C-alpha positions in Angstrom: 31.6 -25.0 1.8 34.5 -27.7 1.8 33.2 -29.8 -0.9 34.1 -28.8 -4.4 31.6 -29.6 -7.3 32.2 -28.5 -10.7 31.5 -24.9 -11.6 31.5 -24.0 -7.9 30.5 -20.2 -8.7 28.5 -18.5 -11.7 28.4 -14.8 -12.3 25.3 -14.3 -14.1 25.4 -10.6 -15.6 22.0 -11.0 -17.4 20.3 -11.2 -13.7 23.1 -9.8 -11.7 23.2 -12.8 -9.8 25.9 -15.2 -8.3 25.5 -18.8 -7.7 27.5 -20.4 -5.2 27.4 -24.1 -4.6 28.0 -24.9 -1.0 27.6 -28.7 -0.6 26.5 -31.4 -3.1 23.2 -30.4 -5.1 22.9 -27.2 -2.8 23.0 -23.9 -4.5 22.5 -20.3 -2.8 21.9 -17.4 -5.0 23.3 -13.9 -4.1 21.0 -11.3 -5.9 22.7 -7.8 -6.3 19.1 -6.2 -7.0 19.8 -2.5 -7.2 21.9 -0.3 -9.3 24.5 0.5 -6.5 24.6 -3.1 -5.8 25.0 -4.3 -9.1 28.1 -2.3 -9.6 29.6 -4.4 -6.9 28.8 -7.8 -8.7 30.2 -6.3 -12.1 33.5 -5.4 -9.9 33.5 -9.1 -8.9 33.1 -10.1 -12.4 35.8 -7.6 -13.5 38.4 -9.4 -11.2 37.4 -12.9 -11.9 38.1 -11.9 -15.8 41.2 -10.2 -14.9 42.4 -13.6 -12.9 41.3 -15.7 -15.9 43.1 -13.4 -18.3 46.6 -13.8 -16.1 45.7 -17.6 -15.7 46.1 -17.4 -11.9 44.3 -16.5 -8.8 46.1 -13.3 -8.1 45.5 -9.7 -6.5 44.4 -7.3 -9.2 45.3 -3.5 -9.2 42.0 -1.4 -9.4 44.3 1.6 -10.3 45.6 0.3 -13.5 42.0 -0.5 -15.0 40.3 2.9 -13.6 38.7 3.3 -17.1 36.6 -0.1 -16.7 35.6 0.9 -13.4 34.2 4.2 -14.0 32.3 2.7 -16.9 30.7 0.0 -14.6 29.9 3.1 -12.0 28.4 5.3 -14.5 26.3 2.8 -16.2 25.6 -0.6 -14.2 25.8 1.6 -10.9 23.7 4.5 -12.2 26.7 6.9 -10.9 26.6 5.0 -7.5 29.0 7.4 -6.0 31.7 9.8 -7.5 33.6 8.3 -10.4 36.9 10.4 -9.7 39.7 7.8 -9.2 40.5 9.3 -5.8 36.9 8.8 -4.5 36.0 5.5 -6.5 38.9 3.2 -5.6 38.7 3.8 -1.6 35.0 3.4 -1.9 35.2 0.0 -3.5 38.0 -0.8 -1.3 35.8 -0.2 1.6 32.8 -2.0 0.3 35.3 -4.8 -0.4 36.6 -4.8 3.3 33.5 -4.2 5.2 30.3 -4.7 3.4 30.5 -7.8 0.9 32.0 -10.1 3.4 29.1 -9.7 5.6 27.0 -12.8 4.8 24.8 -12.2 7.9 23.5 -8.9 7.2 23.9 -8.9 3.5 23.9 -5.2 2.9 25.0 -5.3 -0.5 23.0 -8.4 -1.9 19.6 -10.5 -1.0 20.5 -14.1 -0.3 18.2 -16.4 -1.8 18.4 -19.9 -0.2 17.8 -22.9 -2.5 17.8 -26.5 -1.6 16.9 -29.5 -3.8 13.5 -30.1 -2.7 10.7 -27.7 -3.9 7.2 -27.1 -2.3 4.6 -25.4 -5.0 7.5 -23.7 -6.6 8.8 -21.6 -3.4 12.4 -22.3 -2.3 13.5 -22.4 1.5 15.8 -20.0 2.9 19.2 -21.4 3.7 20.6 -20.8 7.0 24.4 -20.4 7.0 26.8 -21.8 9.7 29.6 -19.9 11.3 31.9 -21.8 9.1 30.2 -20.7 6.2 30.0 -17.1 7.0 33.8 -17.3 7.7 34.6 -19.2 4.4 32.5 -16.4 2.5 34.5 -13.7 4.3 37.7 -15.1 3.2 36.7 -14.5 -0.6 37.3 -11.0 -0.2 40.9 -10.4 0.1 42.8 -7.0 -0.3 46.3 -5.5 -0.2 47.6 -1.8 -0.1 46.1 1.4 1.1 42.9 2.8 0.3 44.2 4.7 -2.6 46.3 1.9 -4.4 44.5 -1.1 -3.5 44.8 -4.5 -5.1 41.9 -7.0 -4.3 41.9 -10.7 -4.6 38.7 -12.8 -5.2 40.0 -15.8 -3.5 37.9 -18.7 -4.7 40.9 -20.9 -3.6 39.9 -20.3 0.0 36.6 -22.7 -0.7 38.8 -25.2 -2.9 37.8 -24.1 -6.1 40.2 -23.5 -9.4 39.6 -20.8 -11.8 37.9 -23.1 -14.2 35.4 -23.8 -11.5 33.7 -20.2 -11.8 32.1 -19.0 -15.1 30.9 -15.5 -16.1 27.6 -15.5 -18.2 26.1 -12.7 -20.5 23.7 -13.5 -22.8 24.7 -16.7 -24.8 28.2 -16.1 -24.0 30.9 -17.2 -21.6 34.0 -15.9 -19.6 35.9 -13.4 -21.5 33.5 -13.4 -24.5 30.8 -12.7 -22.0 32.6 -10.0 -20.2 33.7 -8.3 -23.7 30.2 -8.4 -24.7 28.7 -6.9 -21.7 31.3 -4.1 -21.7 30.5 -3.4 -25.5 26.9 -3.0 -24.4 27.6 -0.6 -21.7 29.7 1.4 -23.8 27.0 1.6 -26.7 24.4 2.7 -24.0 26.7 5.4 -22.8 27.2 6.8 -26.2 23.4 6.8 -26.9 22.5 8.3 -23.5 20.6 11.3 -23.5 19.7 13.7 -20.7 17.6 11.5 -18.2 14.2 12.3 -18.0 11.1 10.6 -16.1 8.9 8.4 -18.0 6.5 10.6 -20.1 3.4 9.5 -18.7 1.7 12.8 -18.3 0.8 15.3 -21.0 2.8 18.7 -20.6 0.8 21.6 -18.9 1.6 25.3 -19.4 4.1 26.3 -17.2 3.4 28.4 -14.2 5.9 31.4 -13.8 8.0 31.3 -10.9 10.3 34.1 -10.1 13.4 33.2 -8.0 14.4 35.5 -5.4 16.5 38.5 -6.6 20.1 38.8 -6.0 21.9 41.7 -3.7 24.6 43.8 -4.1 26.5 46.0 -1.8 28.9 49.2 -2.0 31.4 50.8 0.2 31.9 54.6 -0.2 33.6 57.3 1.9 36.7 57.7 3.5 38.0 55.4 6.1 40.2 56.0 9.0 42.9 53.4 9.7 41.3 51.7 12.5 38.0 51.6 10.9 39.5 50.4 7.5 40.9 47.2 9.7 37.3 46.6 11.1 36.1 47.1 7.6 38.5 44.4 6.2 37.1 42.1 8.7 33.3 42.6 8.2 33.9 42.5 4.4 35.7 38.8 5.0 33.1 37.8 7.2 30.6 39.0 4.6 31.9 37.2 1.7 32.2 34.0 4.0 28.4 34.4 4.6 27.8 35.2 1.1 29.5 31.9 0.0 27.5 29.9 2.4 24.1 31.2 1.8 24.1 33.2 -1.7 26.7 31.9 -4.0 25.8 28.6 -5.6 27.8 27.0 -8.3 26.0 27.1 -11.7 25.1 23.3 -11.5 23.3 23.9 -8.4 21.0 26.3 -9.9 17.7 24.8 -11.6 16.5 25.9 -14.7 12.5 26.4 -15.3 13.2 25.6 -19.1 14.9 22.4 -18.3 12.3 21.0 -16.0 10.6 17.9 -16.8 7.1 19.1 -15.7 5.8 22.8 -15.0 6.3 23.5 -11.4 3.4 23.3 -9.1 1.2 26.3 -7.8 2.5 26.0 -4.2 5.8 24.9 -2.5 7.2 21.8 -4.0 10.0 19.6 -2.3 11.9 16.6 -2.5 13.6 15.0 0.5 16.7 13.3 -0.7 17.8 10.0 1.1 19.9 10.7 4.2 23.6 9.6 3.8 24.7 7.0 6.1 28.1 8.2 7.3 28.5 5.9 10.2 30.6 3.2 8.1 28.1 0.7 9.5 25.9 -0.6 6.8 23.4 -2.0 9.4 22.5 1.9 9.8 21.1 2.1 6.3 17.7 1.1 7.4 18.0 4.0 10.0 18.8 6.6 7.5 15.9 5.3 5.0 13.4 5.3 8.0 14.2 9.0 8.9 13.9 9.9 5.3 10.8 8.2 4.6 9.1 9.6 7.8 10.0 13.2 7.0 8.2 12.4 3.4 5.2 11.0 5.1 4.8 13.8 7.6 5.1 16.6 4.9 2.4 14.7 2.7 -0.1 15.3 5.5 0.2 19.0 4.6 -2.3 20.1 1.8 -0.3 23.3 1.2 2.8 21.2 0.0 3.8 19.3 -3.2 5.9 16.4 -1.7 7.8 13.9 -4.1 7.3 10.4 -3.3 9.8 8.1 -1.5 10.6 5.9 -4.6 11.4 8.7 -6.9 13.9 10.4 -4.5 15.5 6.8 -3.5 16.7 6.5 -7.0 19.4 9.0 -5.8 20.6 7.1 -3.2 24.4 6.3 -2.9 24.6 8.7 -5.7 26.5 12.3 -5.6 23.7 14.8 -6.5 23.9 18.3 -7.8 20.7 20.0 -6.3 19.9 21.9 -9.9 19.9 18.6 -11.8 17.5 16.8 -9.0 15.2 19.7 -9.0 14.9 19.5 -12.8 14.4 15.9 -13.1 11.7 16.2 -10.4 10.4 19.4 -11.1 10.5 21.1 -7.7 11.9 24.2 -6.2 13.2 22.8 -2.9 15.6 20.2 -1.9 16.4 18.8 1.4 19.7 17.1 1.8 20.6 15.3 5.1 23.4 12.9 6.6 23.7 10.8 9.9 27.1 10.3 11.7 27.8 8.6 15.0 29.4 10.8 17.6 30.3 8.7 20.6 27.0 7.7 22.2 25.0 10.1 20.1 23.7 10.3 16.7 24.6 13.7 14.7 21.9 14.5 12.2 22.3 17.2 9.8 19.8 18.8 7.5 20.0 21.3 4.9 17.1 23.0 3.0 18.0 24.2 -0.6 16.1 26.5 -2.8 17.1 25.1 -6.2 15.8 28.2 -8.4 18.3 30.5 -6.6 20.8 28.2 -5.3 20.8 29.4 -2.0 20.1 27.7 1.4 17.0 28.2 2.8 17.9 26.8 6.2 20.2 24.3 8.0 20.6 22.7 11.1 22.7 20.0 13.1 21.4 17.9 15.8 23.4 15.8 18.4 20.9 13.4 19.9 20.8 9.8 21.7 19.2 7.4 19.2 16.0 7.1 21.0 15.3 11.0 20.3 15.3 10.5 16.7 11.5 10.9 16.5 11.6 14.4 18.1 14.5 15.3 15.6 12.0 14.1 12.9 9.2 16.6 14.3 11.8 19.3 14.3 13.1 19.1 11.2 9.5 18.8 9.5 8.7 22.0 11.7 11.5 24.0 10.5 10.8 22.8 6.8 7.1 24.2 7.2 8.3 27.4 8.5 11.0 28.0 6.1 8.4 27.8 3.3 6.1 30.0 5.2 3.2 27.5 5.2 0.6 28.2 7.8 -0.8 25.1 9.4 -4.7 24.7 10.8 -4.8 23.2 14.1 -6.0 19.8 12.8 -2.8 19.6 10.6 -0.6 20.8 13.2 -1.8 17.8 15.5 -1.5 15.3 12.6 2.0 16.0 11.8 3.1 15.5 15.4 1.6 12.1 15.7 3.7 9.8 17.1 4.1 6.0 16.2 6.5 4.2 18.9 9.2 5.3 21.1 10.6 1.9 20.7 13.5 2.1 18.3 14.1 -1.5 17.7 10.4 -1.8 16.5 10.8 1.3 14.3 13.7 -0.2 12.5 12.0 -3.6 12.0 9.0 -2.0 10.5 11.2 0.1 8.1 13.0 -2.9 7.0 9.8 -5.3 6.7 8.2 -2.5 4.7 11.4 -2.1 2.2 11.3 -5.9 1.6 7.6 -5.9 1.1 7.9 -3.5 -1.7 10.3 -5.9 -3.7 7.3 -8.4 -3.7 9.8 -11.3 -3.9 9.2 -14.5 -2.3 12.3 -14.6 -0.1 11.8 -10.9 1.1 8.2 -11.4 2.1 9.1 -14.3 4.2 11.7 -12.2 6.1 9.3 -9.3 6.2 6.5 -11.5 8.1 9.4 -12.2 10.7 10.4 -8.6 10.9 6.7 -7.3 11.3 5.8 -9.9 14.1 8.9 -9.1 16.1 8.1 -5.2 15.9 4.3 -5.7 17.1 5.9 -7.9 20.1 8.3 -5.2 21.1 5.6 -2.6 21.0 2.1 -3.6 20.8 0.8 -0.4 20.9 2.5 0.7 17.5 0.2 1.3 14.6 3.0 0.8 11.8 3.8 -2.6 13.0 0.2 -4.1 12.6 0.2 -2.2 9.2 3.4 -3.8 8.2 2.0 -7.1 9.1 -1.0 -6.6 7.3 0.9 -5.5 4.2 2.9 -8.6 4.5 -0.2 -10.7 4.8 -1.6 -9.3 1.6 1.4 -9.7 -0.5 1.3 -13.3 0.5 -2.0 -13.7 -0.9 -0.8 -12.2 -4.3 2.5 -14.3 -4.2 0.7 -17.4 -3.9 2.0 -18.1 -0.4 -1.0 -18.1 1.6 -2.6 -21.6 2.0 -5.9 -20.2 2.7 -6.0 -16.7 0.9 -9.9 -15.6 2.2 -8.5 -16.2 6.0 -5.2 -14.4 5.1 -7.4 -11.4 3.6 -9.7 -11.4 6.7 -6.7 -11.3 8.9 -5.0 -8.5 7.0 -8.2 -6.4 7.7 -8.2 -7.0 11.4 -4.7 -6.0 11.8 -5.4 -3.0 9.7 -8.3 -2.1 11.6 -6.2 -2.5 14.9 -3.5 -0.1 13.4 -6.7 2.4 12.7 -7.8 2.2 16.4 -4.2 3.1 17.4 -3.8 5.9 15.2 -7.1 7.4 13.7 -5.1 9.6 11.3 -3.0 6.8 9.7 -3.5 7.4 6.3 -1.6 4.5 4.8 -3.4 1.9 6.9 -6.7 3.4 5.9 -5.4 3.2 2.2 -4.3 -0.3 2.5 -7.7 -1.5 4.4 -9.6 0.1 1.4 -7.5 -2.1 -0.9 -8.2 -5.1 1.2 -11.9 -4.7 1.3 -11.9 -4.5 -2.5 -10.1 -7.7 -2.6 -12.9 -9.1 -0.3 -15.4 -7.8 -2.8 -16.7 -5.1 -0.1 -16.4 -2.3 -2.9 -18.3 0.6 -0.9 -16.5 0.2 2.3 -13.2 0.1 0.8 -13.9 3.2 -1.4 -14.8 4.9 1.7 -11.8 4.0 3.4 -9.6 5.4 0.4 -11.6 8.6 0.4 -10.7 9.1 4.0 -7.0 8.3 3.6 -6.9 10.9 0.7 -8.3 13.7 3.1 -5.7 12.7 5.6 -2.7 12.9 3.0 -3.8 14.7 -0.2 -0.3 15.0 -1.6 0.9 11.5 -0.9 1.6 9.8 -4.1 1.1 6.2 -2.9 -2.5 7.1 -1.2 -3.5 8.8 -4.5 -2.4 5.7 -6.2 -4.4 3.3 -4.2 -7.4 5.6 -4.5 -6.9 5.6 -8.2 -6.5 1.7 -8.1 -9.9 1.1 -6.4 -11.5 3.4 -9.0 -10.1 1.1 -11.6 -11.2 -2.1 -10.1 -14.9 -0.9 -9.7 -15.0 0.2 -13.4 -14.4 3.9 -13.0 -11.5 3.9 -15.1 -12.0 7.1 -16.7 -12.1 8.7 -13.6 -8.9 6.6 -12.3 -6.6 7.9 -15.0 -6.1 11.7 -13.9 -5.5 10.2 -10.5 -3.2 7.8 -11.6 -1.2 10.7 -13.4 -1.3 12.9 -10.4 0.3 10.2 -8.5 3.0 9.7 -11.1 3.5 13.6 -11.2 4.2 13.3 -7.6 6.4 10.1 -8.0 8.3 11.0 -11.4 10.0 7.8 -11.2 7.5 5.4 -10.0 7.6 1.8 -9.2 6.1 -0.7 -11.9 2.7 -0.7 -10.0 1.9 2.6 -10.8 2.9 2.1 -14.6 1.1 -1.2 -15.0 -2.2 -0.1 -13.2 -2.3 3.1 -15.4 -1.7 0.9 -18.4 -4.9 -1.3 -17.1 -7.0 2.1 -16.9 -6.1 2.8 -20.4 -6.9 -0.7 -21.6 -10.3 -0.9 -19.9 -11.4 2.5 -21.6 -10.2 1.2 -25.0 -6.9 3.1 -25.2 -4.9 -0.1 -26.3 -1.9 1.5 -27.9 -1.1 3.6 -25.0 -1.9 0.7 -22.6 0.9 -1.6 -24.6 3.2 1.1 -24.8 3.3 1.7 -21.1 3.4 -1.8 -20.0 6.1 -2.6 -22.1 8.0 0.2 -20.2 7.1 -1.6 -17.1 8.6 -5.0 -18.3 11.7 -3.2 -20.0 12.4 -2.1 -16.4 11.9 -5.3 -14.7 11.7 -8.1 -17.3 10.7 -10.6 -14.8 7.7 -8.5 -13.5 5.1 -11.1 -14.0 2.0 -9.0 -13.3 3.1 -6.5 -16.1 3.3 -9.5 -18.6 -0.2 -10.7 -17.6 -1.4 -7.2 -18.3 0.5 -7.1 -21.7 -1.1 -10.5 -22.6 -4.6 -9.4 -21.9 -4.2 -6.1 -23.6 -2.9 -7.8 -26.8 -5.9 -10.2 -26.4 -8.6 -7.3 -26.2 -7.1 -5.6 -28.6 -7.4 -8.5 -31.4 -3.5 -9.0 -31.6 -4.0 -12.6 -30.7 -0.5 -14.0 -31.8 1.2 -11.3 -30.0 -1.0 -12.3 -27.0 0.3 -16.1 -27.3 3.8 -14.8 -27.4 3.4 -12.7 -24.2 1.8 -15.7 -22.6 4.7 -17.9 -23.2 7.1 -15.5 -21.4 4.7 -15.7 -18.4 5.2 -19.5 -18.4 8.8 -19.2 -18.6 9.0 -17.2 -15.4 6.5 -19.2 -13.7 5.6 -22.6 -15.3 3.0 -23.3 -12.4 1.2 -20.2 -13.3 -2.5 -20.8 -12.5 -5.1 -18.7 -14.4 -8.0 -19.8 -12.1 -6.3 -18.8 -9.0 -5.1 -15.3 -10.6 -8.6 -14.7 -11.5 -10.1 -15.6 -8.4 -7.7 -13.1 -6.4 -8.4 -10.2 -9.1 -11.0 -8.0 -7.5 -12.9 -6.8 -10.8 -16.4 -5.6 -9.5 -18.0 -5.8 -12.9 -18.5 -9.6 -13.9 -18.5 -8.8 -17.6 -15.1 -6.9 -17.3 -13.8 -9.8 -15.3 -15.0 -12.4 -17.7 -13.6 -10.4 -20.6 -10.3 -10.3 -18.8 -10.1 -14.0 -18.0 -11.1 -14.9 -21.7 -8.2 -12.9 -23.2 -5.8 -14.8 -21.1 -7.2 -18.1 -21.6 -7.3 -17.4 -25.5 -3.7 -16.6 -25.2 -2.8 -20.1 -23.8 -2.8 -19.8 -20.2 -4.7 -22.4 -18.2 
């Protein structure tokens, strides 16, 4: 980091990436790849712009620019925490002090190493020296108290000057870029309406649900003075209980009229991400894993309606109002929780809320050693099921208590590996393989470790990272069979095996595995989605559509894979306008989603809109100039050769080769 090339740093607010030159012709990219993370890159850009305005590298007071910070928090950050000054500034201070300087664990960004050489378009990960880690940390200086902090982005510590750092937005640079960026945010804020899920499913007639009735009490009669004293104490205690369990602010009560979808005809619940209160960013995966496992376990109960992981995680790092979340996800019950350190123990709190009444249904605090986390998951799940008055069969009871591993390290590595796999990036997939392999080594009897490694292997095939795709496919199926042998009730492994079998053109076997997975976890959005995808590939698109819609109802804020595959089902059944409208929404959410752009190109072609197909194909080549149509079609598992040829020809006519 000692050499100083021109333009030592670039802050690209189009992609939310920071480019840093470590040495001659070596560039490392820091990708701030979620709303809460993007907020902190915007804070860096804000400081750089303020320093450029003053003409010197200096400390900048946050308090004097609170309006800009609130705007950034509520737009770029998706309200990544409270916008109150007394909360917002200390939060920025803590992240600046502890999380942003941490290059090794990178809690607020993904590090994308890029060297001068390329291999088939895949960059190599850059490994940092201790000196480089220290130099990165030295960029983040601060003065003053939490409430009145001054921050300094100390680029002079790496030998750079103000003119060596540039802010980019659209076609503008530095102050013009920053003003254009802010102007766009203000415009979006003015136009913003009540947030609703993507409108993918037609409204159904509402099922009336009557919230529990209120209660009232009256005191009558004459009291002796002694009895009056006791009465006052009892009333005070009753009021305290009433405030905790019965009183709720209006914004914690959901309205049936404002719900995005009708309530299901069975108990419906969303498990919000457990909040990490340990001040250790490395515990985020622990909290996320706890949340995800509770969701997975509840999804095994047919009598419950459980919102999927992807939708609830949109509320991560965001202060929530129970009523508003319930309306957006259209559920009656919300589970909230947090994780704290208490000496050598972990303190986990959980609270189940009825959003229609505003009452707390159940709350509990657990003080346990980290290795006992799995027992806590079981207890929380059982308390929820009991509180919702759901009766389980013996088989269902056995399934919800099936245990994966007692090795906490293996568990954490699997959680992180699966998080990275879902990003479907080259760098994340490479890291995910390392983590999954380490998890298998730590616990060779851990079914989820083999399933995670199989998911990594399949993702490598889709991303073109595998030199021998057929061998990788075979390897992934063996890993999944191993996972199922260790845990016969492992629905996710069966579902993924079904998908792998379809990719291997073993359609009947793949469908059978997907059907079995659906029996095991009938309310899991991901299991339903995989089943629908297999129906799509075997040319049963008309049947697939209601399953895709059911998956999206369980996952109202779905990942792009849900949206683009439903669009494909619309296209394959001749509903081109709906397909185009839907896949455009996927692209709007993630402009570099190359699979969605391929689907858009093919749909335009099949609809006879050839000029638009060519424009869409050009966008594919901008993202990946080395795109190979032949390779893509070989991987694509359409069963019907007529459909496969039609798909191929629509892309070829658009100009892809």
